[in-house]
N, C-alpha and C positions, 0 to 999 in steps of 0.2 A: 399450800403450797409452798410458803414462799421462799421456803428454803432451798428450794429447788432454783424459781424462779431468781434469786437471786446470782447464781452458781448457772444456770445455767441459758436462761433469758424465757419471754413469757412461750416462745413455742414452743421450745419443749412442754413447759408445764400445760400447754393446752393441747400439744401432741397425749401425752399420759393420762388425762386425765379421760382426755376418749375412750383409750385401751381402757382403764378403770370403767368407763363404762358397760363397754361392750362387753367387755367376760369376765363381769361382777366382779373385781378384784373390790380389794380397797389401800391406798395412800397409804403409808405411815413417812413422818418425819423423822430425818437422817438428823448425825453433824451437817454443820454448814458447809467444810466441804464435800461432802458423800451425797448431800443430795438427793437424802431419801427413797423409797423402793417402793416397789408394789406387788404385793401379796395377791395372790388369785390359787386358785384351788381347780384343779384339774379332775375329777372324782377324789378318787383318793386322795393325788400327789399334791403338797405344795409348790408355788412355783413364783418363785423370789426373782424381782429385776430389777436392778439396779446398774447401776456405774460409777466407776472404780475409775481412780487414777492410780499409776504406776509415778515413779517419780526416777531418773536411771542419773547418773555423773549432767550428758547434759542432755533431756527432757527432757519433758513429762508429757505422758502419754495416758487416756482415757477409752477404758472400754465400753461397751455396752455389754452387759449382763446376764445371763437367766439360767437359775440352779436348783436344783429339788432333787431332795434325798429320795433313796429309796429303795428297800428289802430286795440286796443280791444274789436272790438264789442258788448260783453256781461260782458266781467270783470272776463273771465276762465284765473285760472290759476294750475302751477302743478310745482310741483318739487320733481325726480326722482333720487333712485341714487346706489347702490348697497350698495349691507349690509355690517353691517359693526361698528366700534364705533361710527364714528359721525353719522351712521343713531339710533343711539342706544339711546343715547342719544338724539340724535332730536325727538324720536317717545315718549322719558319721558318726555321730554319739551312741545310736545304737538308746532313745530314750527312750520312748517310748512302747518297746517291742515287734512282733517280725511284720515288715513290709507286707501289705496283703494286695491283688487285684482280685475288684469281685466281679469280673467278667463284663461291662457294659464299661466300652473304650471310651468314651467321649468324658467319659468323669475317670477312669482311672489315671487317665494323660494327666487333667486338673489337680488328683490333688494325690497328696500324702494317706494313706492309712492301713493303720498300724492296730494291733490290737492281739491277744489273749488267746485268737482260736479264729482261725480264718472259714468254718463251717458259719460260725456264728454270724460273724461279718458279714459273713454273706449271705445268709438270712434276712440280715436288719435291714441292707440297701436292696433289697429285693422290692419295700415298700418301696414306690415310682413316685410318691407325692415329696417324703422323704431327700428324695436323690432331684425330681426336679428345680425343687427348693430351695437345696443345694447350687446348684447350678447357677439359678439365679442370684445368689450372694460376690460379689467381687471383694468381698471377706468373710469370715468364717471359720471359728474355728471350736469343734466343739470333742466332748470328753467323760468318760465317764471313772470320774477317781475317786482314788482311793483312798477307805473311811476315813486313815489315819491323817496325820497332820491337823493340822488346824482344827478340824474339826470334831480331832477323834476325842474330845472330851462334850463331844455337844448327838453323833452320831452312839445308837447304840454298836458292836458287833455285828457287821455283815452290813450293814447300811452305806450304800457309797453313793456317791451323785452325779447326776447327770447336772453336767455345766456347759452351754454354750457363749461363745462372746465375739462380738463386735471391734474392730477398732472402732474407734471415735462415737461420738453421741450422736444416735439415731434420731433423726429431728425428721425422717419424711415417717410418715403415719403409713402407710400401706405396705413399706418393708421393714416396721415395728412390729403388723399384723402380720406380713410372713411370722418374720422370723420364732414369735409365739407360736402359730400356730403351725411350723417346725417342730416348734423344739415338745410342743401337747403329743402332735405324730410319734416324734422319735419317743418318745416315754411310752403310751401307746404298743408303739413298734419293740422295744425293750421286753413289754411284758408278753407282744403275740410271741412271740421266740425262745421263750419258759425261761425268760434271764432277771423276771420281777414280778412281786405278787403286783395283783389291785391296788 
């Protein structure tokens, strides 16, 4: 993991190595500015964990990101994130679809939940583990991304991507493991509600 060490330091390298060992994944080197990635299997799904750098006019922002393509049986899409400035502007502009309250007051108070199927969203968030893990995260954004855009040449028709990201580099192992478990549980829950194939 020499690229990872150069970019993010030995602590991150050790933490990612530990995750690889525990989940049975593998590390793949990337370009020096990317820091490599972890590829892991969750049943038949392939999960990619990496860090992405976004540069704006005034700042550089790093995100830890989890991604997995899946066959989207019914076009179910959603976005969830903690309330804040991004959520405020997204809500004003109507960027992600209909706002939904899922019926768990503590959760509804802290998160903006948007999607194209309110019934499916409520079914998705029946999963207590998903809700509790999200509540324990200070910063999180999860969504089902359309198969268009950057991945249109990679994913066949009807294959979308579950995408989870948090700001910064996750350098705490228990948090990194919680995020991986949340992502895995979310894939299973999308399957449980009938929107993905195993």
